[in-house]
Each structure stands twice: as structure tokens, then as C-alpha cells.
HTML snippet that shows the backbone in 3Dmol.js (N, CA, C, O; Angstrom):
<script src="https://3Dmol.org/build/3Dmol-min.js"></script>
<div id="view" style="width:600px;height:400px;position:relative"></div>
<script>
const pdb = `
ATOM      1  N   MET A   1       0.833  -1.169   0.000  1.00  0.00           N
ATOM      2  CA  MET A   1       0.000   0.000   0.000  1.00  0.00           C
ATOM      3  C   MET A   1       0.883   1.238   0.000  1.00  0.00           C
ATOM      4  O   MET A   1       1.958   1.256   0.600  1.00  0.00           O
ATOM      5  N   THR A   2       0.418   2.252  -0.671  1.00  0.00           N
ATOM      6  CA  THR A   2       1.136   3.523  -0.672  1.00  0.00           C
ATOM      7  C   THR A   2       0.866   4.252   0.644  1.00  0.00           C
ATOM      8  O   THR A   2      -0.111   3.952   1.330  1.00  0.00           O
ATOM      9  N   PRO A   3       1.721   5.201   0.995  1.00  0.00           N
ATOM     10  CA  PRO A   3       1.455   5.990   2.209  1.00  0.00           C
ATOM     11  C   PRO A   3       0.084   6.670   2.167  1.00  0.00           C
ATOM     12  O   PRO A   3      -0.574   6.808   3.198  1.00  0.00           O
ATOM     13  N   GLU A   4      -0.338   7.086   0.994  1.00  0.00           N
ATOM     14  CA  GLU A   4      -1.653   7.718   0.849  1.00  0.00           C
ATOM     15  C   GLU A   4      -2.773   6.713   1.145  1.00  0.00           C
ATOM     16  O   GLU A   4      -3.753   7.060   1.804  1.00  0.00           O
ATOM     17  N   GLN A   5      -2.636   5.486   0.670  1.00  0.00           N
ATOM     18  CA  GLN A   5      -3.640   4.459   0.942  1.00  0.00           C
ATOM     19  C   GLN A   5      -3.703   4.135   2.435  1.00  0.00           C
ATOM     20  O   GLN A   5      -4.786   3.948   2.990  1.00  0.00           O
ATOM     21  N   VAL A   6      -2.543   4.070   3.078  1.00  0.00           N
ATOM     22  CA  VAL A   6      -2.499   3.788   4.521  1.00  0.00           C
ATOM     23  C   VAL A   6      -3.199   4.908   5.281  1.00  0.00           C
ATOM     24  O   VAL A   6      -3.981   4.645   6.195  1.00  0.00           O
ATOM     25  N   ARG A   7      -2.927   6.143   4.912  1.00  0.00           N
ATOM     26  CA  ARG A   7      -3.566   7.289   5.566  1.00  0.00           C
ATOM     27  C   ARG A   7      -5.080   7.226   5.378  1.00  0.00           C
ATOM     28  O   ARG A   7      -5.844   7.434   6.320  1.00  0.00           O
ATOM     29  N   HIS A   8      -5.493   6.941   4.166  1.00  0.00           N
ATOM     30  CA  HIS A   8      -6.915   6.859   3.862  1.00  0.00           C
ATOM     31  C   HIS A   8      -7.566   5.730   4.665  1.00  0.00           C
ATOM     32  O   HIS A   8      -8.651   5.916   5.216  1.00  0.00           O
ATOM     33  N   ALA A   9      -6.930   4.583   4.736  1.00  0.00           N
ATOM     34  CA  ALA A   9      -7.463   3.454   5.503  1.00  0.00           C
ATOM     35  C   ALA A   9      -7.620   3.835   6.966  1.00  0.00           C
ATOM     36  O   ALA A   9      -8.644   3.532   7.577  1.00  0.00           O
ATOM     37  N   ARG A  10      -6.621   4.496   7.532  1.00  0.00           N
ATOM     38  CA  ARG A  10      -6.700   4.909   8.939  1.00  0.00           C
ATOM     39  C   ARG A  10      -7.865   5.865   9.163  1.00  0.00           C
ATOM     40  O   ARG A  10      -8.584   5.757  10.156  1.00  0.00           O
ATOM     41  N   GLU A  11      -8.043   6.795   8.242  1.00  0.00           N
ATOM     42  CA  GLU A  11      -9.162   7.740   8.366  1.00  0.00           C
ATOM     43  C   GLU A  11     -10.502   7.011   8.329  1.00  0.00           C
ATOM     44  O   GLU A  11     -11.410   7.325   9.100  1.00  0.00           O
ATOM     45  N   LEU A  12     -10.617   6.042   7.434  1.00  0.00           N
ATOM     46  CA  LEU A  12     -11.875   5.312   7.292  1.00  0.00           C
ATOM     47  C   LEU A  12     -12.138   4.373   8.468  1.00  0.00           C
ATOM     48  O   LEU A  12     -13.291   4.162   8.845  1.00  0.00           O
ATOM     49  N   LEU A  13     -11.087   3.813   9.042  1.00  0.00           N
ATOM     50  CA  LEU A  13     -11.255   2.839  10.115  1.00  0.00           C
ATOM     51  C   LEU A  13     -11.751   3.452  11.419  1.00  0.00           C
ATOM     52  O   LEU A  13     -12.273   2.734  12.271  1.00  0.00           O
ATOM     53  N   VAL A  14     -11.602   4.751  11.592  1.00  0.00           N
ATOM     54  CA  VAL A  14     -12.082   5.364  12.837  1.00  0.00           C
ATOM     55  C   VAL A  14     -13.596   5.502  12.853  1.00  0.00           C
ATOM     56  O   VAL A  14     -14.190   5.702  13.913  1.00  0.00           O
ATOM     57  N   GLU A  15     -14.223   5.397  11.691  1.00  0.00           N
ATOM     58  CA  GLU A  15     -15.686   5.475  11.622  1.00  0.00           C
ATOM     59  C   GLU A  15     -16.269   4.102  11.953  1.00  0.00           C
ATOM     60  O   GLU A  15     -15.938   3.122  11.286  1.00  0.00           O
ATOM     61  N   PRO A  16     -17.123   4.013  12.959  1.00  0.00           N
ATOM     62  CA  PRO A  16     -17.638   2.701  13.382  1.00  0.00           C
ATOM     63  C   PRO A  16     -18.473   1.972  12.324  1.00  0.00           C
ATOM     64  O   PRO A  16     -18.599   0.749  12.386  1.00  0.00           O
ATOM     65  N   ASP A  17     -19.037   2.685  11.369  1.00  0.00           N
ATOM     66  CA  ASP A  17     -19.847   2.033  10.334  1.00  0.00           C
ATOM     67  C   ASP A  17     -19.017   1.395   9.226  1.00  0.00           C
ATOM     68  O   ASP A  17     -19.538   0.599   8.444  1.00  0.00           O
ATOM     69  N   ASN A  18     -17.735   1.736   9.151  1.00  0.00           N
ATOM     70  CA  ASN A  18     -16.874   1.184   8.106  1.00  0.00           C
ATOM     71  C   ASN A  18     -16.312  -0.156   8.548  1.00  0.00           C
ATOM     72  O   ASN A  18     -15.904  -0.329   9.697  1.00  0.00           O
ATOM     73  N   ILE A  19     -16.297  -1.105   7.612  1.00  0.00           N
ATOM     74  CA  ILE A  19     -15.716  -2.410   7.918  1.00  0.00           C
ATOM     75  C   ILE A  19     -14.485  -2.627   7.038  1.00  0.00           C
ATOM     76  O   ILE A  19     -14.363  -2.056   5.954  1.00  0.00           O
ATOM     77  N   VAL A  20     -13.586  -3.460   7.532  1.00  0.00           N
ATOM     78  CA  VAL A  20     -12.317  -3.693   6.845  1.00  0.00           C
ATOM     79  C   VAL A  20     -12.543  -4.184   5.422  1.00  0.00           C
ATOM     80  O   VAL A  20     -11.852  -3.736   4.507  1.00  0.00           O
ATOM     81  N   ALA A  21     -13.478  -5.080   5.215  1.00  0.00           N
ATOM     82  CA  ALA A  21     -13.706  -5.629   3.869  1.00  0.00           C
ATOM     83  C   ALA A  21     -14.075  -4.533   2.876  1.00  0.00           C
ATOM     84  O   ALA A  21     -13.599  -4.537   1.741  1.00  0.00           O
ATOM     85  N   SER A  22     -14.912  -3.607   3.293  1.00  0.00           N
ATOM     86  CA  SER A  22     -15.320  -2.510   2.403  1.00  0.00           C
ATOM     87  C   SER A  22     -14.156  -1.576   2.109  1.00  0.00           C
ATOM     88  O   SER A  22     -13.969  -1.140   0.973  1.00  0.00           O
ATOM     89  N   ILE A  23     -13.389  -1.276   3.124  1.00  0.00           N
ATOM     90  CA  ILE A  23     -12.232  -0.390   2.944  1.00  0.00           C
ATOM     91  C   ILE A  23     -11.211  -1.057   2.032  1.00  0.00           C
ATOM     92  O   ILE A  23     -10.646  -0.410   1.151  1.00  0.00           O
ATOM     93  N   ALA A  24     -10.976  -2.341   2.239  1.00  0.00           N
ATOM     94  CA  ALA A  24     -10.033  -3.079   1.395  1.00  0.00           C
ATOM     95  C   ALA A  24     -10.480  -3.060  -0.061  1.00  0.00           C
ATOM     96  O   ALA A  24      -9.673  -2.837  -0.963  1.00  0.00           O
ATOM     97  N   ARG A  25     -11.760  -3.294  -0.283  1.00  0.00           N
ATOM     98  CA  ARG A  25     -12.301  -3.286  -1.648  1.00  0.00           C
ATOM     99  C   ARG A  25     -12.122  -1.906  -2.281  1.00  0.00           C
ATOM    100  O   ARG A  25     -11.727  -1.790  -3.441  1.00  0.00           O
ATOM    101  N   LEU A  26     -12.416  -0.866  -1.506  1.00  0.00           N
ATOM    102  CA  LEU A  26     -12.281   0.502  -1.989  1.00  0.00           C
ATOM    103  C   LEU A  26     -10.836   0.812  -2.401  1.00  0.00           C
ATOM    104  O   LEU A  26     -10.597   1.482  -3.405  1.00  0.00           O
ATOM    105  N   LEU A  27      -9.880   0.314  -1.610  1.00  0.00           N
ATOM    106  CA  LEU A  27      -8.470   0.595  -1.877  1.00  0.00           C
ATOM    107  C   LEU A  27      -7.827  -0.419  -2.820  1.00  0.00           C
ATOM    108  O   LEU A  27      -6.679  -0.245  -3.229  1.00  0.00           O
ATOM    109  N   GLY A  28      -8.559  -1.470  -3.165  1.00  0.00           N
ATOM    110  CA  GLY A  28      -8.024  -2.471  -4.092  1.00  0.00           C
ATOM    111  C   GLY A  28      -6.999  -3.395  -3.470  1.00  0.00           C
ATOM    112  O   GLY A  28      -6.071  -3.850  -4.139  1.00  0.00           O
ATOM    113  N   VAL A  29      -7.169  -3.674  -2.181  1.00  0.00           N
ATOM    114  CA  VAL A  29      -6.264  -4.588  -1.481  1.00  0.00           C
ATOM    115  C   VAL A  29      -7.103  -5.602  -0.714  1.00  0.00           C
ATOM    116  O   VAL A  29      -8.332  -5.524  -0.708  1.00  0.00           O
ATOM    117  N   SER A  30      -6.436  -6.551  -0.068  1.00  0.00           N
ATOM    118  CA  SER A  30      -7.158  -7.543   0.726  1.00  0.00           C
ATOM    119  C   SER A  30      -7.322  -7.044   2.159  1.00  0.00           C
ATOM    120  O   SER A  30      -6.642  -6.115   2.594  1.00  0.00           O
ATOM    121  N   GLY A  31      -8.231  -7.676   2.871  1.00  0.00           N
ATOM    122  CA  GLY A  31      -8.422  -7.324   4.270  1.00  0.00           C
ATOM    123  C   GLY A  31      -7.169  -7.560   5.089  1.00  0.00           C
ATOM    124  O   GLY A  31      -6.844  -6.770   5.975  1.00  0.00           O
ATOM    125  N   SER A  32      -6.457  -8.654   4.796  1.00  0.00           N
ATOM    126  CA  SER A  32      -5.228  -8.931   5.547  1.00  0.00           C
ATOM    127  C   SER A  32      -4.172  -7.863   5.301  1.00  0.00           C
ATOM    128  O   SER A  32      -3.351  -7.590   6.176  1.00  0.00           O
ATOM    129  N   THR A  33      -4.186  -7.260   4.123  1.00  0.00           N
ATOM    130  CA  THR A  33      -3.246  -6.170   3.843  1.00  0.00           C
ATOM    131  C   THR A  33      -3.558  -4.962   4.717  1.00  0.00           C
ATOM    132  O   THR A  33      -2.649  -4.289   5.203  1.00  0.00           O
ATOM    133  N   ILE A  34      -4.841  -4.690   4.916  1.00  0.00           N
ATOM    134  CA  ILE A  34      -5.220  -3.584   5.801  1.00  0.00           C
ATOM    135  C   ILE A  34      -4.651  -3.829   7.190  1.00  0.00           C
ATOM    136  O   ILE A  34      -4.039  -2.935   7.775  1.00  0.00           O
ATOM    137  N   TYR A  35      -4.849  -5.047   7.728  1.00  0.00           N
ATOM    138  CA  TYR A  35      -4.350  -5.357   9.064  1.00  0.00           C
ATOM    139  C   TYR A  35      -2.821  -5.285   9.126  1.00  0.00           C
ATOM    140  O   TYR A  35      -2.258  -4.907  10.153  1.00  0.00           O
ATOM    141  N   LYS A  36      -2.160  -5.644   8.039  1.00  0.00           N
ATOM    142  CA  LYS A  36      -0.699  -5.584   8.003  1.00  0.00           C
ATOM    143  C   LYS A  36      -0.188  -4.147   8.085  1.00  0.00           C
ATOM    144  O   LYS A  36       0.764  -3.868   8.814  1.00  0.00           O
ATOM    145  N   TYR A  37      -0.811  -3.243   7.345  1.00  0.00           N
ATOM    146  CA  TYR A  37      -0.352  -1.872   7.287  1.00  0.00           C
ATOM    147  C   TYR A  37      -0.934  -0.972   8.367  1.00  0.00           C
ATOM    148  O   TYR A  37      -0.414   0.116   8.617  1.00  0.00           O
ATOM    149  N   VAL A  38      -2.010  -1.419   9.008  1.00  0.00           N
ATOM    150  CA  VAL A  38      -2.616  -0.650  10.096  1.00  0.00           C
ATOM    151  C   VAL A  38      -2.728  -1.595  11.301  1.00  0.00           C
ATOM    152  O   VAL A  38      -3.831  -1.943  11.723  1.00  0.00           O
ATOM    153  N   PRO A  39      -1.581  -2.005  11.847  1.00  0.00           N
ATOM    154  CA  PRO A  39      -1.613  -3.004  12.919  1.00  0.00           C
ATOM    155  C   PRO A  39      -2.282  -2.520  14.202  1.00  0.00           C
ATOM    156  O   PRO A  39      -2.687  -3.335  15.031  1.00  0.00           O
ATOM    157  N   SER A  40      -2.400  -1.221  14.374  1.00  0.00           N
ATOM    158  CA  SER A  40      -3.040  -0.714  15.583  1.00  0.00           C
ATOM    159  C   SER A  40      -4.549  -0.922  15.574  1.00  0.00           C
ATOM    160  O   SER A  40      -5.207  -0.806  16.608  1.00  0.00           O
ATOM    161  N   PHE A  41      -5.098  -1.234  14.384  1.00  0.00           N
ATOM    162  CA  PHE A  41      -6.533  -1.477  14.281  1.00  0.00           C
ATOM    163  C   PHE A  41      -6.820  -2.912  14.689  1.00  0.00           C
ATOM    164  O   PHE A  41      -6.234  -3.849  14.148  1.00  0.00           O
ATOM    165  N   ARG A  42      -7.719  -3.080  15.641  1.00  0.00           N
ATOM    166  CA  ARG A  42      -8.027  -4.422  16.134  1.00  0.00           C
ATOM    167  C   ARG A  42      -9.401  -4.916  15.727  1.00  0.00           C
ATOM    168  O   ARG A  42      -9.751  -6.061  16.016  1.00  0.00           O
ATOM    169  N   GLY A  43     -10.196  -4.072  15.057  1.00  0.00           N
ATOM    170  CA  GLY A  43     -11.512  -4.490  14.612  1.00  0.00           C
ATOM    171  C   GLY A  43     -12.399  -4.745  15.754  1.00  0.00           C
ATOM    172  O   GLY A  43     -13.559  -5.110  15.564  1.00  0.00           O
TER     173      GLY A  43
END
`;
const viewer = $3Dmol.createViewer("view");
viewer.addModel(pdb, "pdb");
viewer.setStyle({}, {cartoon: {color: "spectrum"}});
viewer.zoomTo();
viewer.render();
</script>
């Protein structure tokens, strides 16, 4: 993921209505990639 994608994912993850699968689809990556690049997110 690019630094911009990581920033965008972090912004989206703070919203309780957003789920990892939707964010991953939006960014064109897998859910596991989101967890890899945003390890502080515990879902």
C-alpha cells in the first residue's frame, strides 16, 4: 500500500460504520493487507 492508501485506511477505520472488507475493496487490497499496514486497528 502507498502511504496515501495507509492514511486513507486509517481515516476510514475510525468510523464505526466502516468495515475492513469494504475499505479493502475501496483501496483495491485484501483485508489482511489492511491489518498488516494498520496493525493498531483491532476491529
